[in-house]
GUGU-144220 format. One record per atom (N, C-alpha, C, O): atom name; z, y, x. Coordinates in steps of 0.05 Angstrom, whole numbers, padded with zeros to 5 digits. Layout:
N
+-------+--------+--------+--------+
! atome !     pz !     py !     px !
+-------+--------+--------+--------+
!    CA !      Z !      Y !      X !
...
+-------+--------+--------+--------+
END
This chain:
121
+-------+--------+--------+--------+
! atome !     pz !     py !     px !
+-------+--------+--------+--------+
!     N ! -00529 !  00302 !  01259 !
!    CA ! -00500 !  00307 !  01258 !
!     C ! -00494 !  00333 !  01243 !
!     O ! -00474 !  00334 !  01229 !
!     N ! -00511 !  00353 !  01245 !
!    CA ! -00506 !  00378 !  01231 !
!     C ! -00508 !  00374 !  01201 !
!     O ! -00494 !  00387 !  01185 !
!     N ! -00526 !  00356 !  01192 !
!    CA ! -00528 !  00350 !  01164 !
!     C ! -00502 !  00337 !  01154 !
!     O ! -00492 !  00345 !  01132 !
!     N ! -00491 !  00319 !  01169 !
!    CA ! -00466 !  00306 !  01161 !
!     C ! -00443 !  00327 !  01160 !
!     O ! -00427 !  00327 !  01142 !
!     N ! -00442 !  00345 !  01179 !
!    CA ! -00421 !  00365 !  01180 !
!     C ! -00425 !  00385 !  01156 !
!     O ! -00405 !  00393 !  01144 !
!     N ! -00450 !  00391 !  01149 !
!    CA ! -00454 !  00408 !  01126 !
!     C ! -00445 !  00396 !  01100 !
!     O ! -00434 !  00410 !  01083 !
!     N ! -00448 !  00370 !  01097 !
!    CA ! -00438 !  00355 !  01074 !
!     C ! -00408 !  00355 !  01073 !
!     O ! -00395 !  00357 !  01052 !
!     N ! -00396 !  00351 !  01097 !
!    CA ! -00367 !  00351 !  01098 !
!     C ! -00356 !  00378 !  01091 !
!     O ! -00335 !  00380 !  01078 !
!     N ! -00370 !  00400 !  01098 !
!    CA ! -00361 !  00427 !  01090 !
!     C ! -00361 !  00430 !  01060 !
!     O ! -00346 !  00446 !  01049 !
!     N ! -00379 !  00415 !  01046 !
!    CA ! -00380 !  00416 !  01017 !
!     C ! -00359 !  00398 !  01004 !
!     O ! -00356 !  00397 !  00979 !
!     N ! -00344 !  00383 !  01020 !
!    CA ! -00323 !  00366 !  01010 !
!     C ! -00330 !  00337 !  01007 !
!     O ! -00315 !  00321 !  00996 !
!     N ! -00354 !  00329 !  01017 !
!    CA ! -00362 !  00301 !  01015 !
!     C ! -00350 !  00285 !  01038 !
!     O ! -00346 !  00295 !  01060 !
!     N ! -00344 !  00260 !  01032 !
!    CA ! -00337 !  00240 !  01053 !
!     C ! -00363 !  00227 !  01061 !
!     O ! -00377 !  00216 !  01044 !
!     N ! -00369 !  00228 !  01086 !
!    CA ! -00395 !  00217 !  01096 !
!     C ! -00390 !  00190 !  01110 !
!     O ! -00374 !  00189 !  01128 !
!     N ! -00404 !  00170 !  01101 !
!    CA ! -00401 !  00143 !  01112 !
!     C ! -00425 !  00137 !  01130 !
!     O ! -00447 !  00147 !  01125 !
!     N ! -00422 !  00120 !  01150 !
!    CA ! -00444 !  00113 !  01168 !
!     C ! -00463 !  00092 !  01156 !
!     O ! -00486 !  00090 !  01166 !
!     N ! -00455 !  00077 !  01136 !
!    CA ! -00472 !  00057 !  01124 !
!     C ! -00469 !  00057 !  01094 !
!     O ! -00448 !  00064 !  01083 !
!     N ! -00490 !  00049 !  01080 !
!    CA ! -00490 !  00047 !  01051 !
!     C ! -00476 !  00021 !  01043 !
!     O ! -00486 ! -00001 !  01051 !
!     N ! -00455 !  00023 !  01029 !
!    CA ! -00440 ! -00001 !  01020 !
!     C ! -00449 ! -00011 !  00993 !
!     O ! -00438 ! -00031 !  00983 !
!     N ! -00468 !  00002 !  00981 !
!    CA ! -00478 ! -00007 !  00955 !
!     C ! -00469 !  00010 !  00932 !
!     O ! -00484 !  00015 !  00913 !
!     N ! -00445 !  00020 !  00933 !
!    CA ! -00435 !  00038 !  00912 !
!     C ! -00418 !  00060 !  00924 !
!     O ! -00400 !  00054 !  00940 !
!     N ! -00424 !  00084 !  00917 !
!    CA ! -00409 !  00107 !  00928 !
!     C ! -00394 !  00121 !  00905 !
!     O ! -00405 !  00125 !  00883 !
!     N ! -00369 !  00127 !  00910 !
!    CA ! -00353 !  00142 !  00890 !
!     C ! -00361 !  00171 !  00890 !
!     O ! -00376 !  00180 !  00908 !
!     N ! -00352 !  00187 !  00870 !
!    CA ! -00358 !  00216 !  00871 !
!     C ! -00348 !  00229 !  00897 !
!     O ! -00327 !  00222 !  00907 !
!     N ! -00365 !  00247 !  00907 !
!    CA ! -00359 !  00262 !  00932 !
!     C ! -00360 !  00244 !  00956 !
!     O ! -00348 !  00250 !  00977 !
!     N ! -00374 !  00221 !  00955 !
!    CA ! -00379 !  00204 !  00978 !
!     C ! -00409 !  00202 !  00981 !
!     O ! -00424 !  00202 !  00962 !
!     N ! -00418 !  00201 !  01006 !
!    CA ! -00447 !  00199 !  01011 !
!     C ! -00452 !  00185 !  01038 !
!     O ! -00434 !  00180 !  01053 !
!     N ! -00478 !  00179 !  01042 !
!    CA ! -00487 !  00167 !  01067 !
!     C ! -00510 !  00183 !  01077 !
!     O ! -00528 !  00191 !  01061 !
!     N ! -00511 !  00188 !  01103 !
!    CA ! -00534 !  00201 !  01115 !
!     C ! -00548 !  00180 !  01132 !
!     O ! -00536 !  00170 !  01151 !
!     N ! -00573 !  00174 !  01126 !
!    CA ! -00588 !  00154 !  01141 !
!     C ! -00612 !  00167 !  01154 !
!     O ! -00625 !  00185 !  01143 !
!     N ! -00618 !  00157 !  01178 !
!    CA ! -00642 !  00166 !  01192 !
!     C ! -00663 !  00145 !  01188 !
!     O ! -00661 !  00123 !  01199 !
!     N ! -00683 !  00151 !  01172 !
!    CA ! -00700 !  00130 !  01161 !
!     C ! -00728 !  00129 !  01174 !
!     O ! -00743 !  00110 !  01169 !
!     N ! -00734 !  00149 !  01190 !
!    CA ! -00761 !  00148 !  01202 !
!     C ! -00762 !  00166 !  01226 !
!     O ! -00747 !  00186 !  01229 !
!     N ! -00780 !  00160 !  01245 !
!    CA ! -00784 !  00176 !  01269 !
!     C ! -00813 !  00177 !  01275 !
!     O ! -00826 !  00156 !  01279 !
!     N ! -00824 !  00201 !  01277 !
!    CA ! -00852 !  00204 !  01284 !
!     C ! -00854 !  00217 !  01312 !
!     O ! -00838 !  00235 !  01318 !
!     N ! -00872 !  00207 !  01328 !
!    CA ! -00875 !  00216 !  01356 !
!     C ! -00904 !  00218 !  01362 !
!     O ! -00919 !  00198 !  01362 !
!     N ! -00914 !  00242 !  01368 !
!    CA ! -00942 !  00245 !  01374 !
!     C ! -00946 !  00267 !  01394 !
!     O ! -00930 !  00286 !  01397 !
!     N ! -00968 !  00265 !  01409 !
!    CA ! -00975 !  00284 !  01429 !
!     C ! -00989 !  00308 !  01415 !
!     O ! -01007 !  00304 !  01400 !
!     N ! -00979 !  00332 !  01422 !
!    CA ! -00993 !  00356 !  01410 !
!     C ! -01007 !  00372 !  01431 !
!     O ! -01026 !  00386 !  01424 !
!     N ! -00999 !  00370 !  01456 !
!    CA ! -01013 !  00384 !  01478 !
!     C ! -01012 !  00365 !  01502 !
!     O ! -01002 !  00342 !  01500 !
!     N ! -01023 !  00373 !  01524 !
!    CA ! -01022 !  00356 !  01548 !
!     C ! -00995 !  00359 !  01561 !
!     O ! -00990 !  00346 !  01582 !
!     N ! -00977 !  00375 !  01550 !
!    CA ! -00951 !  00380 !  01563 !
!     C ! -00927 !  00374 !  01545 !
!     O ! -00904 !  00377 !  01553 !
!     N ! -00932 !  00365 !  01520 !
!    CA ! -00909 !  00360 !  01503 !
!     C ! -00915 !  00341 !  01480 !
!     O ! -00938 !  00335 !  01474 !
!     N ! -00893 !  00331 !  01468 !
!    CA ! -00895 !  00314 !  01445 !
!     C ! -00884 !  00329 !  01421 !
!     O ! -00867 !  00347 !  01424 !
!     N ! -00893 !  00323 !  01397 !
!    CA ! -00881 !  00334 !  01373 !
!     C ! -00867 !  00311 !  01358 !
!     O ! -00880 !  00291 !  01351 !
!     N ! -00841 !  00313 !  01355 !
!    CA ! -00825 !  00292 !  01343 !
!     C ! -00814 !  00302 !  01316 !
!     O ! -00810 !  00326 !  01312 !
!     N ! -00810 !  00283 !  01298 !
!    CA ! -00799 !  00288 !  01272 !
!     C ! -00781 !  00265 !  01264 !
!     O ! -00788 !  00242 !  01265 !
!     N ! -00757 !  00272 !  01254 !
!    CA ! -00738 !  00252 !  01245 !
!     C ! -00736 !  00255 !  01214 !
!     O ! -00731 !  00278 !  01205 !
!     N ! -00739 !  00233 !  01199 !
!    CA ! -00735 !  00235 !  01171 !
!     C ! -00706 !  00226 !  01164 !
!     O ! -00696 !  00206 !  01175 !
!     N ! -00693 !  00242 !  01148 !
!    CA ! -00665 !  00238 !  01141 !
!     C ! -00664 !  00235 !  01111 !
!     O ! -00678 !  00249 !  01096 !
!     N ! -00646 !  00217 !  01101 !
!    CA ! -00641 !  00215 !  01073 !
!     C ! -00611 !  00216 !  01068 !
!     O ! -00596 !  00202 !  01081 !
!     N ! -00604 !  00232 !  01048 !
!    CA ! -00576 !  00233 !  01039 !
!     C ! -00575 !  00216 !  01013 !
!     O ! -00590 !  00221 !  00995 !
!     N ! -00557 !  00197 !  01012 !
!    CA ! -00553 !  00180 !  00989 !
!     C ! -00526 !  00187 !  00976 !
!     O ! -00505 !  00188 !  00990 !
!     N ! -00525 !  00190 !  00950 !
!    CA ! -00500 !  00193 !  00936 !
!     C ! -00504 !  00185 !  00907 !
!     O ! -00526 !  00184 !  00897 !
!     N ! -00482 !  00180 !  00893 !
!    CA ! -00483 !  00173 !  00864 !
!     C ! -00473 !  00196 !  00848 !
!     O ! -00453 !  00209 !  00855 !
!     N ! -00486 !  00202 !  00827 !
!    CA ! -00479 !  00224 !  00809 !
!     C ! -00470 !  00211 !  00783 !
!     O ! -00485 !  00196 !  00770 !
!     N ! -00445 !  00216 !  00775 !
!    CA ! -00435 !  00204 !  00750 !
!     C ! -00437 !  00222 !  00726 !
!     O ! -00432 !  00213 !  00704 !
!     N ! -00446 !  00247 !  00730 !
!    CA ! -00450 !  00265 !  00707 !
!     C ! -00478 !  00276 !  00708 !
!     O ! -00484 !  00293 !  00725 !
!     N ! -00495 !  00266 !  00691 !
!    CA ! -00523 !  00274 !  00691 !
!     C ! -00527 !  00304 !  00687 !
!     O ! -00546 !  00315 !  00698 !
!     N ! -00509 !  00317 !  00672 !
!    CA ! -00512 !  00346 !  00667 !
!     C ! -00506 !  00362 !  00692 !
!     O ! -00516 !  00385 !  00694 !
!     N ! -00489 !  00352 !  00710 !
!    CA ! -00482 !  00367 !  00734 !
!     C ! -00501 !  00360 !  00758 !
!     O ! -00499 !  00373 !  00779 !
!     N ! -00518 !  00340 !  00754 !
!    CA ! -00535 !  00331 !  00776 !
!     C ! -00552 !  00354 !  00787 !
!     O ! -00553 !  00358 !  00812 !
!     N ! -00566 !  00370 !  00771 !
!    CA ! -00582 !  00392 !  00783 !
!     C ! -00565 !  00412 !  00799 !
!     O ! -00574 !  00422 !  00819 !
!     N ! -00541 !  00418 !  00789 !
!    CA ! -00523 !  00437 !  00803 !
!     C ! -00516 !  00426 !  00830 !
!     O ! -00516 !  00440 !  00850 !
!     N ! -00508 !  00400 !  00831 !
!    CA ! -00500 !  00388 !  00856 !
!     C ! -00523 !  00386 !  00876 !
!     O ! -00519 !  00390 !  00900 !
!     N ! -00547 !  00379 !  00866 !
!    CA ! -00570 !  00377 !  00884 !
!     C ! -00576 !  00404 !  00896 !
!     O ! -00580 !  00406 !  00921 !
!     N ! -00577 !  00425 !  00880 !
!    CA ! -00582 !  00452 !  00891 !
!     C ! -00560 !  00461 !  00910 !
!     O ! -00566 !  00473 !  00931 !
!     N ! -00535 !  00454 !  00904 !
!    CA ! -00513 !  00460 !  00922 !
!     C ! -00517 !  00447 !  00950 !
!     O ! -00513 !  00460 !  00970 !
!     N ! -00525 !  00422 !  00950 !
!    CA ! -00531 !  00408 !  00975 !
!     C ! -00554 !  00420 !  00990 !
!     O ! -00553 !  00426 !  01013 !
!     N ! -00577 !  00425 !  00975 !
!    CA ! -00600 !  00436 !  00988 !
!     C ! -00594 !  00463 !  01001 !
!     O ! -00602 !  00468 !  01024 !
!     N ! -00581 !  00481 !  00987 !
!    CA ! -00576 !  00508 !  00997 !
!     C ! -00556 !  00507 !  01020 !
!     O ! -00561 !  00519 !  01041 !
!     N ! -00533 !  00494 !  01016 !
!    CA ! -00511 !  00496 !  01035 !
!     C ! -00516 !  00480 !  01060 !
!     O ! -00509 !  00489 !  01082 !
!     N ! -00528 !  00456 !  01058 !
!    CA ! -00534 !  00440 !  01082 !
!     C ! -00555 !  00454 !  01099 !
!     O ! -00553 !  00455 !  01123 !
!     N ! -00576 !  00465 !  01086 !
!    CA ! -00596 !  00480 !  01101 !
!     C ! -00584 !  00503 !  01116 !
!     O ! -00589 !  00507 !  01140 !
!     N ! -00567 !  00518 !  01102 !
!    CA ! -00554 !  00541 !  01115 !
!     C ! -00536 !  00532 !  01138 !
!     O ! -00536 !  00544 !  01159 !
!     N ! -00521 !  00510 !  01134 !
!    CA ! -00503 !  00500 !  01155 !
!     C ! -00519 !  00492 !  01179 !
!     O ! -00512 !  00498 !  01202 !
!     N ! -00541 !  00477 !  01175 !
!    CA ! -00557 !  00468 !  01198 !
!     C ! -00569 !  00492 !  01213 !
!     O ! -00567 !  00492 !  01238 !
!     N ! -00579 !  00511 !  01199 !
!    CA ! -00591 !  00535 !  01212 !
!     C ! -00569 !  00551 !  01227 !
!     O ! -00574 !  00560 !  01249 !
!     N ! -00546 !  00554 !  01215 !
!    CA ! -00524 !  00569 !  01227 !
!     C ! -00512 !  00554 !  01251 !
!     O ! -00498 !  00566 !  01268 !
!     N ! -00516 !  00527 !  01252 !
!    CA ! -00503 !  00511 !  01274 !
!     C ! -00515 !  00517 !  01301 !
!     O ! -00502 !  00513 !  01321 !
!     N ! -00540 !  00526 !  01301 !
!    CA ! -00553 !  00533 !  01327 !
!     C ! -00563 !  00509 !  01342 !
!     O ! -00570 !  00512 !  01366 !
!     N ! -00565 !  00485 !  01330 !
!    CA ! -00576 !  00462 !  01344 !
!     C ! -00605 !  00468 !  01351 !
!     O ! -00618 !  00484 !  01336 !
!     N ! -00616 !  00457 !  01372 !
!    CA ! -00644 !  00462 !  01379 !
!     C ! -00663 !  00457 !  01356 !
!     O ! -00660 !  00438 !  01341 !
!     N ! -00682 !  00475 !  01352 !
!    CA ! -00702 !  00474 !  01331 !
!     C ! -00690 !  00473 !  01303 !
!     O ! -00702 !  00461 !  01285 !
!     N ! -00666 !  00485 !  01299 !
!    CA ! -00652 !  00482 !  01274 !
!     C ! -00668 !  00494 !  01250 !
!     O ! -00664 !  00486 !  01228 !
!     N ! -00685 !  00514 !  01256 !
!    CA ! -00700 !  00526 !  01233 !
!     C ! -00723 !  00509 !  01224 !
!     O ! -00736 !  00515 !  01204 !
!     N ! -00728 !  00487 !  01238 !
!    CA ! -00749 !  00468 !  01229 !
!     C ! -00739 !  00449 !  01208 !
!     O ! -00755 !  00435 !  01195 !
!     N ! -00712 !  00447 !  01204 !
!    CA ! -00701 !  00429 !  01185 !
!     C ! -00709 !  00438 !  01157 !
!     O ! -00707 !  00461 !  01150 !
!     N ! -00718 !  00418 !  01141 !
!    CA ! -00725 !  00424 !  01113 !
!     C ! -00721 !  00400 !  01095 !
!     O ! -00726 !  00377 !  01104 !
!     N ! -00714 !  00405 !  01070 !
!    CA ! -00713 !  00384 !  01051 !
!     C ! -00741 !  00380 !  01039 !
!     O ! -00755 !  00400 !  01035 !
!     N ! -00749 !  00356 !  01034 !
!    CA ! -00777 !  00351 !  01025 !
!     C ! -00779 !  00340 !  00997 !
!     O ! -00798 !  00346 !  00983 !
!     N ! -00759 !  00324 !  00988 !
!    CA ! -00761 !  00314 !  00961 !
!     C ! -00734 !  00302 !  00952 !
!     O ! -00717 !  00295 !  00969 !
!     N ! -00730 !  00301 !  00926 !
!    CA ! -00706 !  00290 !  00914 !
!     C ! -00715 !  00269 !  00894 !
!     O ! -00732 !  00274 !  00877 !
!     N ! -00703 !  00245 !  00896 !
!    CA ! -00710 !  00223 !  00878 !
!     C ! -00685 !  00213 !  00865 !
!     O ! -00668 !  00201 !  00878 !
!     N ! -00682 !  00217 !  00839 !
!    CA ! -00659 !  00205 !  00824 !
!     C ! -00667 !  00178 !  00813 !
!     O ! -00688 !  00175 !  00802 !
!     N ! -00649 !  00158 !  00815 !
!    CA ! -00653 !  00132 !  00804 !
!     C ! -00631 !  00126 !  00784 !
!     O ! -00608 !  00120 !  00792 !
!     N ! -00637 !  00127 !  00758 !
!    CA ! -00616 !  00120 !  00738 !
!     C ! -00607 !  00092 !  00742 !
!     O ! -00623 !  00073 !  00746 !
!     N ! -00580 !  00088 !  00742 !
!    CA ! -00569 !  00063 !  00749 !
!     C ! -00544 !  00057 !  00731 !
!     O ! -00522 !  00060 !  00740 !
!     N ! -00549 !  00050 !  00706 !
!    CA ! -00527 !  00044 !  00688 !
!     C ! -00512 !  00070 !  00681 !
!     O ! -00523 !  00088 !  00668 !
!     N ! -00486 !  00071 !  00688 !
!    CA ! -00470 !  00094 !  00681 !
!     C ! -00472 !  00117 !  00702 !
!     O ! -00460 !  00138 !  00697 !
!     N ! -00486 !  00113 !  00723 !
!    CA ! -00489 !  00134 !  00743 !
!     C ! -00518 !  00136 !  00752 !
!     O ! -00535 !  00119 !  00744 !
!     N ! -00524 !  00156 !  00768 !
!    CA ! -00551 !  00159 !  00779 !
!     C ! -00549 !  00160 !  00809 !
!     O ! -00533 !  00176 !  00820 !
!     N ! -00564 !  00143 !  00822 !
!    CA ! -00565 !  00144 !  00851 !
!     C ! -00585 !  00166 !  00859 !
!     O ! -00608 !  00166 !  00849 !
!     N ! -00577 !  00184 !  00876 !
!    CA ! -00594 !  00206 !  00884 !
!     C ! -00601 !  00203 !  00913 !
!     O ! -00583 !  00198 !  00930 !
!     N ! -00627 !  00205 !  00920 !
!    CA ! -00636 !  00205 !  00947 !
!     C ! -00649 !  00232 !  00953 !
!     O ! -00668 !  00240 !  00939 !
!     N ! -00638 !  00246 !  00973 !
!    CA ! -00648 !  00272 !  00981 !
!     C ! -00660 !  00269 !  01009 !
!     O ! -00646 !  00264 !  01028 !
!     N ! -00686 !  00273 !  01011 !
!    CA ! -00701 !  00270 !  01036 !
!     C ! -00704 !  00296 !  01051 !
!     O ! -00708 !  00317 !  01038 !
!     N ! -00703 !  00295 !  01077 !
!    CA ! -00707 !  00319 !  01094 !
!     C ! -00721 !  00310 !  01120 !
!     O ! -00722 !  00287 !  01126 !
!     N ! -00732 !  00330 !  01134 !
!    CA ! -00744 !  00325 !  01160 !
!     C ! -00733 !  00346 !  01180 !
!     O ! -00727 !  00368 !  01172 !
!     N ! -00731 !  00337 !  01204 !
!    CA ! -00723 !  00354 !  01226 !
!     C ! -00744 !  00351 !  01248 !
!     O ! -00747 !  00330 !  01260 !
!     N ! -00759 !  00373 !  01253 !
!    CA ! -00781 !  00372 !  01272 !
!     C ! -00773 !  00386 !  01298 !
!     O ! -00759 !  00406 !  01297 !
!     N ! -00782 !  00375 !  01320 !
!    CA ! -00776 !  00388 !  01346 !
!     C ! -00797 !  00380 !  01367 !
!     O ! -00811 !  00360 !  01364 !
!     N ! -00798 !  00395 !  01388 !
!    CA ! -00817 !  00390 !  01410 !
!     C ! -00802 !  00379 !  01434 !
!     O ! -00780 !  00388 !  01441 !
!     N ! -00814 !  00359 !  01447 !
!    CA ! -00803 !  00348 !  01471 !
!     C ! -00823 !  00353 !  01494 !
!     O ! -00845 !  00343 !  01493 !
!     N ! -00815 !  00369 !  01513 !
!    CA ! -00832 !  00374 !  01536 !
!     C ! -00834 !  00350 !  01554 !
!     O ! -00815 !  00335 !  01557 !
!     N ! -00857 !  00346 !  01566 !
!    CA ! -00860 !  00324 !  01586 !
!     C ! -00844 !  00331 !  01611 !
!     O ! -00841 !  00355 !  01618 !
!     N ! -00834 !  00311 !  01623 !
!    CA ! -00819 !  00315 !  01648 !
!     C ! -00837 !  00306 !  01671 !
!     O ! -00847 !  00284 !  01672 !
!     N ! -00842 !  00324 !  01689 !
!    CA ! -00858 !  00318 !  01713 !
!     C ! -00840 !  00308 !  01735 !
!     O ! -00825 !  00323 !  01747 !
!     N ! -00842 !  00282 !  01740 !
!    CA ! -00825 !  00269 !  01761 !
!     C ! -00836 !  00273 !  01789 !
!     O ! -00823 !  00265 !  01808 !
!     N ! -00859 !  00286 !  01792 !
!    CA ! -00871 !  00289 !  01818 !
!     C ! -00861 !  00314 !  01832 !
!     O ! -00868 !  00318 !  01855 !
!     N ! -00846 !  00331 !  01819 !
!    CA ! -00836 !  00356 !  01832 !
!     C ! -00808 !  00353 !  01841 !
!     O ! -00797 !  00372 !  01852 !
+-------+--------+--------+--------+
END
C-alpha cells in the first residue's frame, strides 16, 4: 500500500489490475511473488515481490522517470513507518519496447520477519 501511495504522491493514477494499455501517468502495482521460510526456531522470514507496470511514451524521458520513481517511492515507503519499511528495495528495471511506447516493469522486494505465535501460553 505504501508503494501505491508513493506513486500517487508523484501524480500517478494507480489501478488494481493491468488492463493491457496504460496512458501516461497511469500505472499498476502487482504483488507477484511471496517467499516464506524459517530462519530460526522462533520466526519466519517473509518476502513479497512487487512490480510496478507503466508505459513510457517518450524514450528520452524514460531514465528520468525511472529514477524519479526509484528515489521517491523508496523515500515515501521509508518515511511511512510501516513495519520493516527500511527493508524495501528496488531490484531491477526491465523496459519492453512496444511500438510507439515502452512498457516498463520496475521490480522491488519487501522483506519482513514473522514471529511464531505460541498458543500454549
